C-alpha positions in Angstrom: 133.8 94.9 111.9 132.8 91.9 114.1 136.8 90.1 114.2 137.4 86.5 114.1 133.6 85.0 114.7 132.3 81.1 115.4 129.1 80.3 115.0 127.2 76.8 115.0 123.2 76.1 114.8 121.2 73.5 117.0 118.3 71.7 115.8 115.5 71.2 117.6 113.1 68.7 116.7 110.1 69.4 118.6 107.4 67.5 116.2 107.2 65.8 112.7 105.9 69.9 111.5 107.9 71.7 114.2 110.9 72.9 114.5 113.6 75.0 116.0 116.7 76.4 114.8 119.2 78.2 117.5 122.5 80.0 116.3 124.8 81.8 118.7 127.9 84.0 117.0 130.6 84.2 119.1 132.8 87.9 118.0 135.6 89.2 120.1 134.3 92.7 119.1 130.9 92.7 119.0 129.4 90.5 121.5 127.5 87.0 121.6 124.3 87.4 119.0 121.5 85.0 119.7 119.8 83.8 116.1 116.9 81.5 115.9 114.1 80.4 113.5 110.9 78.7 114.2 108.4 76.8 111.7 105.5 75.2 112.0 103.5 73.5 109.1 100.1 73.5 109.6 97.0 72.1 107.6 96.0 75.3 106.2 99.7 77.0 105.9 103.2 77.8 106.8 104.4 80.0 109.6 108.0 81.2 110.2 109.2 83.3 112.8 113.1 84.6 112.8 115.0 86.9 114.9 118.4 87.5 116.7 119.1 89.6 119.7 122.4 91.1 121.5 123.7 93.1 123.9 126.5 95.1 123.0 127.8 98.8 121.8 124.5 101.1 121.4 124.0 102.3 117.6 125.7 105.4 116.8 122.9 108.1 116.7 122.9 111.7 116.2 121.3 114.7 118.8 119.6 118.1 116.9 122.8 119.4 116.5 123.8 116.3 114.0 127.3 115.4 116.5 127.2 111.7 117.6 125.7 110.8 120.9 127.9 109.4 123.7 127.7 105.3 123.0 126.8 102.8 125.9 125.4 99.7 125.9 121.9 98.4 124.7 120.1 95.6 123.6 119.9 94.9 120.0 118.0 93.0 117.7 115.6 92.0 114.8 112.1 90.2 113.9 111.7 88.6 110.6 108.2 86.4 110.6 105.7 85.1 107.4 102.6 83.1 107.6 101.0 81.9 104.4 97.6 80.6 104.7 94.5 79.0 102.7 91.3 79.5 104.3 89.1 78.2 102.5 89.2 76.7 98.2 88.5 80.3 97.5 89.9 82.8 100.6 93.9 83.0 101.1 95.7 85.3 104.3 99.2 85.8 105.2 101.4 88.6 106.8 105.2 89.9 106.6 106.4 91.1 109.7 109.8 92.8 109.5 111.5 95.0 112.4 115.0 95.7 113.3 116.3 98.1 116.9 117.8 100.2 114.9 119.5 101.5 111.5 122.6 99.4 111.4 122.3 96.2 113.0 120.9 94.2 110.5 124.6 95.5 107.9 126.5 95.0 111.4 126.0 91.3 111.5 125.4 90.9 107.6 122.0 90.1 108.3 120.2 91.5 105.2 121.5 95.2 103.0 118.1 96.2 102.9 117.3 100.2 103.4 113.8 99.9 104.0 111.8 97.2 105.7 108.1 96.5 104.6 105.5 94.7 107.1 102.1 93.6 105.3 98.9 91.7 105.9 96.3 91.1 103.8 93.2 88.7 103.1 92.0 87.5 99.9 89.2 86.1 98.4 89.2 84.7 94.5 85.5 84.3 92.8 84.6 82.5 89.9 85.6 86.4 88.2 85.6 88.4 91.1 88.5 89.2 93.2 88.6 91.0 96.6 91.6 92.2 98.8 92.1 94.1 101.9 95.8 95.1 102.6 97.4 96.4 105.6 101.3 98.2 105.4 104.1 99.5 107.3 107.7 100.6 105.9 110.6 101.0 108.5 113.2 102.7 107.0 116.9 102.3 107.6 118.2 105.2 105.5 120.1 107.7 107.1 118.1 110.8 106.4 114.8 109.9 106.3 112.5 110.7 109.0 110.4 107.7 110.6 107.6 109.6 111.7 107.1 111.0 107.9 106.5 107.3 106.6 102.6 106.4 106.3 101.0 103.4 107.3 98.6 102.4 104.7 95.8 101.4 106.1 93.4 100.0 104.3 94.2 99.3 101.1 91.1 97.5 100.2 89.8 96.3 96.6 87.1 94.7 94.6 87.3 93.7 91.3 83.9 92.4 90.3 82.7 91.4 86.6 79.5 90.1 85.3 78.6 87.5 82.4 77.5 88.6 78.9 74.9 90.5 78.3 72.3 90.0 75.2 74.6 93.0 73.4 77.6 90.3 73.6 79.4 92.5 76.2 80.3 92.0 79.6 80.4 94.9 82.9 83.1 95.2 84.9 83.0 97.5 88.4 86.5 98.3 90.0 86.4 99.9 93.6 89.4 100.3 96.1 89.7 102.6 98.8 93.1 103.6 100.2 94.0 105.3 103.8 97.5 106.9 104.3 98.2 108.0 108.2 101.5 109.4 109.1 102.8 110.2 112.7 103.9 113.8 111.5 102.5 115.2 108.0 99.9 114.6 105.5 97.2 112.1 106.1 95.3 110.8 102.9 92.8 108.5 102.2 90.8 107.9 98.5 88.3 106.0 97.2 87.7 105.4 93.5 85.2 103.2 91.8 85.3 102.5 88.0 82.2 100.9 86.1 83.3 99.9 82.6 81.7 98.0 79.7 83.4 95.7 77.1 82.5 94.4 73.8 85.1 91.7 72.5 84.2 90.7 68.7 86.2 87.9 66.9 86.4 88.7 63.2 86.0 87.0 60.3 90.5 86.3 59.5 90.1 85.2 63.2 91.0 89.3 64.3 90.0 90.5 67.5 87.8 94.0 67.9 87.4 94.9 72.0 85.2 98.5 72.7 85.4 99.7 76.6 83.6 102.5 77.9 83.9 103.5 81.4 83.0 105.9 84.0 85.4 106.4 86.7 85.0 109.0 89.7 87.5 109.9 92.7 87.6 111.5 95.9 90.7 112.6 97.7 90.4 113.8 101.5 94.1 114.9 103.2 94.2 116.4 106.6 97.4 118.8 106.4 99.0 120.5 103.5 98.8 118.8 99.7 101.5 121.0 98.3 104.1 120.8 101.2 103.1 117.1 102.9 103.0 118.9 106.3 101.0 118.8 108.9 99.1 122.4 108.9 96.6 122.5 106.5 93.3 121.5 107.4 90.7 119.0 105.6 90.3 119.9 102.5 88.4 117.3 99.8 88.9 117.1 95.9 87.3 114.6 93.4 86.9 114.1 89.7 85.4 112.3 87.1 86.9 110.7 84.4 84.8 109.5 81.2 86.8 107.0 78.7 86.4 105.0 75.6 89.1 102.7 74.0 89.1 100.4 70.8 91.4 98.0 70.3 92.5 95.3 67.4 94.3 92.3 67.5 95.6 89.3 65.2 96.8 86.6 67.3 98.5 84.1 65.0 99.7 80.9 66.1 102.0 78.4 64.7 104.1 75.7 66.1 107.1 74.4 66.9 108.0 70.5 67.4 106.4 70.7 71.0 106.7 74.5 71.7 103.5 77.0 70.6 104.2 80.6 69.6 102.2 83.4 69.2 102.6 86.3 67.4 100.1 89.4 67.6 99.9 92.8 66.3 97.7 95.1 68.5 96.0 98.9 67.7 94.7 100.6 70.3 92.8 104.3 70.6 91.8 105.7 73.6 90.0 109.1 74.5 89.9 110.6 77.5 88.7 114.1 78.5 91.6 116.5 79.5 92.4 119.1 82.7 90.7 116.8 84.7 93.2 117.4 87.5 93.0 120.6 89.3 96.2 121.6 91.8 94.4 119.9 94.8 94.7 116.4 92.8 
């Protein structure tokens, strides 16, 4: 595909916490590819930005009749960046950006065999018992038969899991809430809001067995712009919802043993759950 290739990396030390690596790749049949990677270590996290660029034969593209278009010369490349940050003792944030100019660039130059590139940005908080997170996702498909306009952006995906302390009955409450939005350039847009309120009561039996009773009530609301059956853009705005009560009881007997410096647990478990039937109508 590329012929006999030659590449050599050049490492540039910018500072004790920053550096750049530049790597030219010379090929007889696909031009010169220049790739690079920048790294910076901060007190609160690490940032890495990598990518490659070249001016070479255009990627093979098909017209509306599924015939290959004439190929000229064009700029082709990719970017691969990530960041991981600790904002405070309880807060973290980060991002991943992976994009390319066309479907075949990464495989052509041996950079990656991925067929879907995932992009993500997030912020999350860890409390004593609680967890909160906010995410955004985007996807670039490199598969020939996928329509990029029909692949959704996920914005937002928000989650909150909140847990209370023990009450006078020996149990504790939990509240789980999430909000999700899926938006497409062409096709069905979907939004969902869900909340579940639950109560758990653990109990330790006389032989060390563990009983757990859980009662919960969950509500879901969906709104769509388009047709939920065909996932097409035509169909107007629709709303559907449901309420789901559940009850469950579980029993387990954790048996702990030691072998030298190793400890191991064998725990038989039995559980039974109940939820009403026929809560999903055709829209959901």
